[in-house]
PADOZA-561517 format. One line per field, with one value per atom (N, C-alpha, C, CB): residue in three letters; x, y, z. Coordinates in steps of 0.2 Angstrom, whole numbers. Glycine has a CB too. Example, Ala and Ser with C-alpha at 12.3 -4.5 7.8 and 13.67 -1.06 7.14 Angstrom:
2
lonu = c(ALA  ALA  ALA  ALA  SER  SER  SER  SER)
xx = c(66  62  66  57  64  68  64  70)
yy = c(-28  -22  -16  -22  -11  -5  0  -3)
zz = c(39  39  39  45  35  36  39  29)
end
This chain:
208
lonu = c(MET  MET  MET  MET  HIS  HIS  HIS  HIS  PRO  PRO  PRO  PRO  THR  THR  THR  THR  SER  SER  SER  SER  LEU  LEU  LEU  LEU  ILE  ILE  ILE  ILE  LEU  LEU  LEU  LEU  SER  SER  SER  SER  ALA  ALA  ALA  ALA  VAL  VAL  VAL  VAL  ILE  ILE  ILE  ILE  ALA  ALA  ALA  ALA  HIS  HIS  HIS  HIS  LEU  LEU  LEU  LEU  LEU  LEU  LEU  LEU  ALA  ALA  ALA  ALA  VAL  VAL  VAL  VAL  ILE  ILE  ILE  ILE  SER  SER  SER  SER  PRO  PRO  PRO  PRO  GLY  GLY  GLY  GLY  PRO  PRO  PRO  PRO  ASP  ASP  ASP  ASP  PHE  PHE  PHE  PHE  VAL  VAL  VAL  VAL  VAL  VAL  VAL  VAL  ALA  ALA  ALA  ALA  LEU  LEU  LEU  LEU  ARG  ARG  ARG  ARG  ASN  ASN  ASN  ASN  SER  SER  SER  SER  LEU  LEU  LEU  LEU  GLN  GLN  GLN  GLN  TYR  TYR  TYR  TYR  SER  SER  SER  SER  ARG  ARG  ARG  ARG  LYS  LYS  LYS  LYS  THR  THR  THR  THR  GLY  GLY  GLY  GLY  VAL  VAL  VAL  VAL  TRP  TRP  TRP  TRP  THR  THR  THR  THR  ALA  ALA  ALA  ALA  LEU  LEU  LEU  LEU  GLY  GLY  GLY  GLY  PHE  PHE  PHE  PHE  ALA  ALA  ALA  ALA  LEU  LEU  LEU  LEU  GLY  GLY  GLY  GLY  ILE  ILE  ILE  ILE  VAL  VAL  VAL  VAL  VAL  VAL  VAL  VAL  HIS  HIS  HIS  HIS  VAL  VAL  VAL  VAL  SER  SER  SER  SER  TYR  TYR  TYR  TYR  CYS  CYS  CYS  CYS  VAL  VAL  VAL  VAL  GLY  GLY  GLY  GLY  GLY  GLY  GLY  GLY  ILE  ILE  ILE  ILE  ALA  ALA  ALA  ALA  LEU  LEU  LEU  LEU  ILE  ILE  ILE  ILE  ILE  ILE  ILE  ILE  ALA  ALA  ALA  ALA  HIS  HIS  HIS  HIS  SER  SER  SER  SER  PRO  PRO  PRO  PRO  VAL  VAL  VAL  VAL  ILE  ILE  ILE  ILE  PHE  PHE  PHE  PHE  ARG  ARG  ARG  ARG  LEU  LEU  LEU  LEU  ILE  ILE  ILE  ILE  LYS  LYS  LYS  LYS  MET  MET  MET  MET  GLY  GLY  GLY  GLY  GLY  GLY  GLY  GLY  GLY  GLY  GLY  GLY  LEU  LEU  LEU  LEU  TYR  TYR  TYR  TYR  LEU  LEU  LEU  LEU  ILE  ILE  ILE  ILE  TYR  TYR  TYR  TYR  LEU  LEU  LEU  LEU  GLY  GLY  GLY  GLY  ILE  ILE  ILE  ILE  GLN  GLN  GLN  GLN  SER  SER  SER  SER  PHE  PHE  PHE  PHE  ARG  ARG  ARG  ARG  ALA  ALA  ALA  ALA  LYS  LYS  LYS  LYS  ASN  ASN  ASN  ASN  GLN  GLN  GLN  GLN  HIS  HIS  HIS  HIS  TYR  TYR  TYR  TYR  ARG  ARG  ARG  ARG  PHE  PHE  PHE  PHE  ASP  ASP  ASP  ASP  GLU  GLU  GLU  GLU  LYS  LYS  LYS  LYS  ALA  ALA  ALA  ALA  LYS  LYS  LYS  LYS  GLN  GLN  GLN  GLN  ASP  ASP  ASP  ASP  VAL  VAL  VAL  VAL  ALA  ALA  ALA  ALA  TRP  TRP  TRP  TRP  TYR  TYR  TYR  TYR  VAL  VAL  VAL  VAL  GLY  GLY  GLY  GLY  LEU  LEU  LEU  LEU  LYS  LYS  LYS  LYS  MET  MET  MET  MET  GLY  GLY  GLY  GLY  PHE  PHE  PHE  PHE  MET  MET  MET  MET  THR  THR  THR  THR  ASN  ASN  ASN  ASN  VAL  VAL  VAL  VAL  LEU  LEU  LEU  LEU  ASN  ASN  ASN  ASN  PRO  PRO  PRO  PRO  LYS  LYS  LYS  LYS  ALA  ALA  ALA  ALA  THR  THR  THR  THR  LEU  LEU  LEU  LEU  PHE  PHE  PHE  PHE  PHE  PHE  PHE  PHE  LEU  LEU  LEU  LEU  SER  SER  SER  SER  ILE  ILE  ILE  ILE  PHE  PHE  PHE  PHE  THR  THR  THR  THR  VAL  VAL  VAL  VAL  LEU  LEU  LEU  LEU  LEU  LEU  LEU  LEU  GLU  GLU  GLU  GLU  PRO  PRO  PRO  PRO  GLY  GLY  GLY  GLY  THR  THR  THR  THR  PRO  PRO  PRO  PRO  LEU  LEU  LEU  LEU  TRP  TRP  TRP  TRP  VAL  VAL  VAL  VAL  MET  MET  MET  MET  LEU  LEU  LEU  LEU  VAL  VAL  VAL  VAL  ALA  ALA  ALA  ALA  GLY  GLY  GLY  GLY  ILE  ILE  ILE  ILE  LEU  LEU  LEU  LEU  MET  MET  MET  MET  VAL  VAL  VAL  VAL  VAL  VAL  VAL  VAL  ASN  ASN  ASN  ASN  THR  THR  THR  THR  PHE  PHE  PHE  PHE  LEU  LEU  LEU  LEU  TRP  TRP  TRP  TRP  PHE  PHE  PHE  PHE  THR  THR  THR  THR  LEU  LEU  LEU  LEU  VAL  VAL  VAL  VAL  ALA  ALA  ALA  ALA  TYR  TYR  TYR  TYR  LEU  LEU  LEU  LEU  PHE  PHE  PHE  PHE  THR  THR  THR  THR  GLN  GLN  GLN  GLN  LYS  LYS  LYS  LYS  ARG  ARG  ARG  ARG  ILE  ILE  ILE  ILE  ARG  ARG  ARG  ARG  LYS  LYS  LYS  LYS  VAL  VAL  VAL  VAL  TYR  TYR  TYR  TYR  VAL  VAL  VAL  VAL  GLN  GLN  GLN  GLN  GLN  GLN  GLN  GLN  GLN  GLN  GLN  GLN  GLY  GLY  GLY  GLY  VAL  VAL  VAL  VAL  ILE  ILE  ILE  ILE  HIS  HIS  HIS  HIS  HIS  HIS  HIS  HIS  VAL  VAL  VAL  VAL  LEU  LEU  LEU  LEU  GLY  GLY  GLY  GLY  VAL  VAL  VAL  VAL  LEU  LEU  LEU  LEU  LEU  LEU  LEU  LEU  VAL  VAL  VAL  VAL  ALA  ALA  ALA  ALA  LEU  LEU  LEU  LEU  GLY  GLY  GLY  GLY  LEU  LEU  LEU  LEU  VAL  VAL  VAL  VAL  VAL  VAL  VAL  VAL  LEU  LEU  LEU  LEU  TRP  TRP  TRP  TRP  ASN  ASN  ASN  ASN  ALA  ALA  ALA  ALA  TRP  TRP  TRP  TRP  ASN  ASN  ASN  ASN)
xx = c(-160  -152  -152  -147  -148  -146  -144  -139  -145  -141  -134  -141  -130  -122  -120  -119  -125  -122  -123  -128  -127  -129  -123  -135  -121  -115  -108  -115  -108  -101  -101  -99  -106  -107  -105  -114  -107  -107  -100  -111  -96  -91  -85  -91  -87  -81  -81  -82  -86  -87  -83  -95  -84  -81  -73  -83  -71  -65  -62  -63  -64  -61  -60  -66  -65  -65  -61  -70  -59  -55  -47  -57  -47  -40  -38  -40  -43  -42  -39  -51  -32  -30  -36  -24  -36  -41  -38  -49  -41  -39  -39  -46  -42  -40  -33  -45  -31  -24  -20  -23  -19  -14  -14  -17  -18  -18  -14  -25  -18  -13  -7  -15  -4  1  7  1  3  7  8  5  3  4  9  -5  8  14  21  13  22  29  31  30  28  29  30  23  25  25  28  20  24  26  21  27  23  18  13  21  14  8  4  10  6  1  -2  3  0  -5  -9  -2  -7  -13  -19  -9  -16  -22  -28  -19  -23  -27  -32  -22  -30  -35  -40  -32  -39  -45  -50  -42  -47  -51  -56  -47  -52  -55  -62  -51  -59  -65  -70  -62  -71  -74  -79  -70  -76  -79  -85  -75  -82  -86  -93  -82  -91  -98  -103  -96  -102  -105  -109  -101  -106  -109  -113  -102  -110  -116  -121  -113  -122  -128  -133  -124  -132  -136  -139  -132  -136  -136  -141  -129  -141  -144  -152  -141  -151  -158  -161  -158  -158  -162  -164  -158  -160  -161  -168  -153  -168  -172  -180  -167  -180  -185  -188  -182  -183  -185  -188  -179  -186  -190  -197  -187  -197  -205  -208  -205  -206  -211  -212  -210  -206  -207  -203  -204  -204  -202  -198  -207  -201  -199  -193  -206  -193  -188  -181  -192  -182  -177  -174  -182  -178  -176  -172  -182  -175  -170  -163  -174  -163  -157  -154  -156  -155  -151  -147  -158  -152  -149  -144  -153  -144  -140  -133  -144  -135  -129  -124  -130  -128  -124  -120  -129  -124  -121  -114  -126  -115  -108  -104  -110  -104  -100  -95  -104  -100  -97  -91  -104  -93  -90  -85  -93  -85  -79  -73  -82  -76  -72  -69  -76  -72  -69  -64  -73  -65  -60  -54  -63  -54  -49  -45  -52  -48  -45  -41  -51  -43  -40  -35  -46  -35  -32  -24  -33  -22  -14  -9  -12  -4  1  4  7  3  4  11  0  14  20  20  24  20  19  27  16  27  33  32  37  36  36  42  34  43  50  49  50  53  53  59  53  63  69  66  77  60  58  52  55  54  49  49  50  42  41  35  42  33  27  22  29  15  10  6  6  1  -2  -6  -8  -8  -12  -19  -14  -23  -28  -29  -31  -23  -21  -22  -15  -20  -21  -27  -16  -30  -37  -42  -39  -42  -45  -44  -43  -38  -36  -40  -25  -40  -43  -50  -41  -53  -61  -63  -63  -61  -62  -61  -58  -56  -55  -61  -46  -62  -67  -74  -67  -74  -82  -84  -86  -81  -82  -80  -78  -81  -79  -85  -73  -87  -93  -93  -95  -87  -87  -89  -81  -87  -88  -96  -84  -100  -106  -111  -108  -108  -112  -108  -111  -103  -102  -106  -95  -106  -110  -118  -107  -120  -127  -129  -129  -123  -122  -123  -113  -118  -116  -123  -110  -127  -133  -139  -134  -139  -143  -143  -141  -138  -137  -138  -129  -137  -137  -145  -131  -149  -154  -160  -154  -164  -169  -176  -168  -181  -187  -187  -195  -187  -186  -179  -188  -176  -168  -167  -163  -165  -167  -160  -168  -161  -158  -150  -161  -150  -143  -139  -143  -140  -138  -134  -144  -138  -136  -129  -142  -131  -127  -120  -129  -120  -114  -110  -115  -114  -110  -107  -113  -111  -108  -102  -113  -101  -95  -89  -97  -91  -87  -83  -91  -87  -84  -80  -89  -81  -78  -71  -83  -71  -65  -60  -66  -64  -60  -55  -65  -60  -55  -50  -59  -52  -45  -39  -47  -42  -35  -33  -35  -36  -31  -27  -35  -30  -25  -19  -29  -22  -16  -12  -19  -13  -7  -5  -9  -7  -4  1  -10  0  4  11  0  9  15  20  13  16  19  23  14  20  22  28  15  29  35  40  33  41  47  46  46  53  54  53  61  55  56  48  60  44  37  32  33  35  33  34  36  40  43  40  50  38  34  29  33  25  18  18  15  24  23  23  30  29  30  23  36  19  15  7  16  7  0  -4  1  -1  -4  -10  1  -6  -9  -15  -2  -12  -19  -24  -16  -22  -28  -32  -25  -30  -34  -38  -28  -35  -38  -44  -34  -42  -49  -54  -46  -51  -56  -62  -52  -59  -63  -67  -59  -65  -70  -75  -66  -74  -79  -84  -76  -83  -86  -91  -82  -88  -92  -97  -88  -94  -99  -105  -96  -104  -109  -114  -105  -111  -116  -121  -111  -118  -122  -129  -118  -125  -130  -136  -128  -134  -139  -145  -135  -141  -145  -150  -143  -148  -152  -157  -147  -157  -162  -168  -158  -167  -170  -175  -166  -172  -176  -180  -171)
yy = c(-62  -62  -60  -57  -65  -62  -55  -66  -50  -44  -44  -42  -50  -51  -53  -56  -56  -58  -51  -65  -47  -41  -37  -37  -36  -31  -34  -31  -40  -43  -44  -50  -45  -44  -36  -46  -33  -26  -24  -23  -25  -23  -27  -24  -33  -36  -34  -43  -32  -29  -22  -28  -18  -10  -12  -6  -18  -18  -19  -25  -24  -26  -19  -32  -16  -9  -5  -6  -4  1  -1  1  -8  -11  -11  -18  -11  -11  -2  -12  -3  5  8  5  15  19  27  19  32  40  40  46  38  37  34  34  29  26  29  20  32  36  42  39  46  52  51  54  45  43  42  37  38  37  42  32  47  53  58  56  58  64  59  65  52  50  50  44  50  50  57  45  62  68  73  70  72  76  72  78  69  65  60  69  56  50  52  44  59  61  65  65  67  71  64  76  59  53  51  48  51  50  55  51  61  65  65  72  62  62  56  63  50  44  47  36  51  55  58  60  61  65  59  69  55  50  46  46  45  43  48  40  54  60  58  67  57  57  51  57  46  40  41  35  45  47  51  51  54  58  53  62  50  43  40  37  37  32  36  27  43  47  48  55  48  50  44  53  39  31  29  25  29  27  29  31  36  40  39  45  40  38  32  40  27  20  17  15  20  19  23  22  27  32  27  38  24  20  15  18  9  5  6  0  11  12  15  19  17  19  15  24  11  6  0  10  -5  -11  -14  -14  -13  -14  -10  -13  -4  0  -3  9  -5  -7  -13  -8  -17  -23  -21  -28  -16  -16  -12  -12  -9  -6  -10  -2  -15  -20  -24  -26  -25  -29  -26  -31  -18  -15  -15  -9  -15  -15  -21  -13  -26  -33  -32  -38  -30  -30  -25  -27  -20  -14  -18  -7  -22  -25  -31  -29  -33  -38  -33  -41  -29  -24  -21  -19  -19  -18  -23  -16  -30  -36  -36  -44  -36  -36  -31  -36  -26  -21  -22  -15  -23  -26  -31  -31  -36  -42  -41  -47  -35  -33  -27  -29  -24  -19  -20  -16  -16  -17  -14  -11  -17  -14  -7  -18  -4  5  4  10  10  13  20  13  19  24  27  20  34  38  44  39  44  51  53  50  61  64  63  74  59  58  62  51  64  69  75  69  77  84  86  86  83  82  90  77  92  99  97  106  97  95  102  93  100  104  103  103  108  109  103  116  102  95  95  93  102  102  101  108  103  102  95  104  91  83  81  80  84  83  84  88  91  92  88  99  88  83  76  81  73  67  66  64  72  72  74  79  79  81  75  86  72  66  61  63  60  54  57  51  63  64  66  70  68  70  66  77  59  53  49  48  51  48  40  50  36  30  27  27  31  31  30  37  35  35  29  42  27  21  14  20  14  9  10  7  14  14  13  20  15  12  5  15  3  -5  -9  -8  -7  -9  -9  -6  -3  -3  -5  3  -7  -13  -19  -15  -20  -26  -26  -28  -21  -20  -18  -16  -14  -12  -16  -8  -19  -23  -21  -30  -21  -20  -24  -22  -19  -21  -21  -28  -19  -20  -15  -18  -17  -11  -7  -15  -1  5  4  12  0  0  -5  -3  -9  -14  -8  -20  -3  2  6  6  8  12  8  13  3  -2  -3  -8  -5  -5  1  -8  6  12  15  17  13  15  11  14  4  -1  2  -8  4  7  14  7  17  23  21  27  16  15  11  12  5  3  7  2  13  17  20  22  22  27  22  31  15  11  8  5  7  4  10  0  16  21  25  26  25  26  19  26  13  8  10  1  11  13  19  16  24  30  27  36  20  18  14  13  9  4  7  0  11  12  18  15  20  26  21  30  15  10  6  3  7  6  -2  10  -5  -14  -16  -20  -12  -16  -13  -15  -7  -3  -6  4  -10  -14  -20  -15  -24  -29  -29  -31  -24  -22  -20  -15  -18  -15  -22  -10  -26  -32  -37  -36  -38  -41  -39  -44  -32  -30  -34  -21  -37  -40  -46  -44  -49  -56  -52  -61  -47  -44  -41  -38  -38  -36  -42  -33  -48  -54  -57  -60  -58  -59  -55  -58  -49  -43  -45  -35  -45  -46  -52  -46  -57  -63  -62  -69  -59  -59  -54  -57  -49  -44  -48  -39  -51  -54  -60  -57  -62  -67  -65  -70  -59  -55  -53  -50  -49  -46  -52  -45  -58  -64  -66  -71  -65  -67  -62  -67  -55  -50  -50  -45  -53  -54  -61  -56  -65  -70  -69  -74  -64  -63  -58  -58  -54  -48  -53  -42  -59  -63  -68  -66  -69  -74  -68  -81)
zz = c(-19  -16  -9  -21  -4  2  3  4  7  8  6  16  11  11  4  16  0  -7  -10  -11  -10  -15  -14  -13  -7  -5  -8  4  -7  -9  -16  -5  -22  -29  -31  -30  -27  -28  -28  -23  -21  -19  -24  -12  -25  -29  -37  -29  -39  -46  -47  -47  -40  -39  -40  -31  -35  -33  -41  -26  -45  -51  -55  -55  -56  -60  -58  -59  -51  -49  -50  -43  -50  -51  -58  -49  -62  -70  -71  -75  -75  -77  -80  -82  -79  -83  -81  -80  -82  -81  -74  -84  -68  -61  -60  -58  -62  -62  -65  -64  -70  -74  -69  -83  -67  -64  -56  -64  -54  -47  -48  -42  -54  -54  -56  -58  -59  -61  -56  -66  -52  -45  -40  -40  -40  -36  -38  -34  -45  -47  -48  -53  -51  -53  -47  -59  -41  -36  -31  -35  -27  -21  -18  -16  -14  -13  -8  -10  -6  -1  -4  6  -12  -16  -18  -23  -20  -22  -18  -24  -10  -6  -7  1  -6  -7  -14  -6  -19  -25  -24  -31  -19  -19  -15  -16  -9  -6  -10  -1  -16  -20  -24  -25  -27  -30  -27  -32  -19  -16  -14  -11  -13  -12  -19  -12  -25  -31  -31  -38  -29  -28  -24  -25  -18  -14  -19  -8  -23  -28  -32  -32  -34  -40  -35  -45  -28  -26  -24  -20  -22  -20  -26  -18  -32  -37  -40  -43  -40  -42  -37  -43  -31  -25  -26  -19  -26  -28  -34  -27  -39  -45  -46  -50  -45  -48  -44  -46  -36  -32  -34  -26  -37  -40  -45  -44  -51  -56  -53  -61  -48  -47  -42  -44  -41  -36  -43  -29  -48  -54  -59  -58  -62  -67  -66  -73  -64  -64  -70  -63  -75  -83  -85  -88  -84  -85  -80  -83  -75  -69  -73  -61  -75  -78  -84  -81  -88  -94  -93  -99  -87  -84  -82  -80  -79  -74  -81  -69  -87  -91  -94  -95  -95  -97  -93  -97  -87  -83  -83  -77  -84  -86  -92  -87  -98  -105  -104  -111  -99  -99  -95  -94  -90  -86  -91  -80  -96  -99  -104  -103  -108  -112  -108  -114  -102  -97  -97  -90  -97  -96  -104  -94  -109  -115  -117  -120  -116  -115  -111  -113  -106  -101  -105  -93  -108  -110  -116  -112  -120  -127  -126  -133  -119  -118  -119  -113  -123  -125  -119  -133  -118  -112  -114  -112  -108  -108  -107  -101  -109  -107  -103  -114  -97  -92  -92  -83  -95  -94  -90  -101  -84  -80  -80  -74  -80  -79  -69  -83  -67  -60  -56  -59  -62  -59  -59  -64  -62  -62  -56  -70  -49  -45  -43  -39  -41  -38  -36  -43  -30  -25  -26  -17  -25  -25  -18  -31  -17  -10  -10  -9  -4  -4  -8  4  -8  -10  -18  -7  -21  -28  -31  -28  -27  -28  -26  -23  -22  -19  -25  -12  -27  -32  -40  -32  -41  -47  -46  -47  -40  -40  -41  -35  -37  -37  -44  -31  -48  -53  -60  -53  -58  -64  -62  -62  -56  -55  -56  -46  -55  -55  -61  -50  -65  -72  -78  -74  -75  -80  -82  -76  -88  -90  -88  -98  -90  -90  -83  -93  -77  -70  -68  -67  -73  -71  -74  -74  -80  -82  -78  -92  -76  -71  -66  -69  -62  -56  -56  -52  -63  -64  -64  -68  -66  -69  -61  -74  -57  -52  -46  -51  -46  -42  -45  -41  -50  -53  -50  -60  -48  -46  -38  -48  -35  -28  -26  -25  -31  -31  -32  -33  -28  -30  -26  -30  -30  -24  -17  -27  -12  -5  -3  -3  -6  -5  3  -13  8  14  12  23  16  15  18  18  24  26  20  34  16  12  6  9  4  0  3  -2  10  15  14  23  17  17  12  20  6  -2  -4  -7  -3  -5  0  -4  6  11  10  19  9  7  -2  7  -6  -12  -10  -18  -7  -5  -2  -1  3  6  2  13  -2  -9  -13  -13  -14  -19  -15  -22  -9  -6  -4  2  -2  0  -6  7  -13  -18  -21  -25  -22  -25  -21  -28  -12  -8  -9  -1  -10  -11  -17  -12  -23  -29  -28  -33  -23  -22  -19  -17  -15  -10  -14  -3  -17  -21  -28  -23  -31  -39  -36  -45  -32  -29  -29  -21  -29  -27  -35  -19  -37  -44  -46  -46  -40  -43  -44  -36  -39  -40  -46  -33  -48  -53  -61  -52  -60  -65  -67  -64  -61  -61  -64  -55  -62  -65  -72  -61  -74  -82  -85  -85  -82  -86  -86  -83  -81  -81  -82  -76  -84  -84  -89  -87  -94  -99  -96  -104  -91  -87  -83  -82  -80  -76  -80  -70  -85  -90  -91  -98  -93  -95  -89  -99  -83  -78  -76  -74  -76  -74  -79  -75  -85  -90  -90  -96  -88  -88  -82  -89  -76  -71  -72  -64  -75  -77  -80  -81  -86  -90  -87  -95  -83  -78  -74  -74  -70  -67  -71  -64  -76  -82  -83  -91  -84  -86  -80  -88  -74  -69  -68  -62  -68  -69  -73  -70  -79  -85  -83  -92  -80  -77  -74  -73  -69  -62  -67  -54  -71  -73  -77  -79  -80  -83  -78  -86  -72  -68  -63  -64)
end
């Protein structure tokens, strides 16, 4: 696969997963509404720093597996494809969530508190570990240049920060939050279909 296609596939898969509601989304929303938009942005930076950790151990670990056991790598790649399909099915089956936060009881916290909450939420999430392993089985192949991995990793960090900064800005506006809550079922279904399709592509590539 062409390096540009590898990067694009990995970044798109990551963006779909970031947009899908999960622990990071709930923490970002809570911090933005209960504290402040500024705290929401610091939380977004914490998530991005957590992504740096995931990218670092995935690149090193999977590269080592490739060098020593191509068979195990192929199995991991198939597992990664199946996990993406699983995420898609979970997104498709997800029930609408009712986010309730006490917006009247605002009492802001120090910047480093938001940063710490974002970092710890992301880096300690076991699902994030599985997801990044699946993503880098797409990205890493024997002979994949180091710059491809670095570019993809940097883009994932930037994507994470920009998306959750956007969450902090948009969801502090009642109208936009209301539209999201009303349409979240449609959003879940679209993301689910896209993740399943991407997972099937990964499985296909693993067999060939």
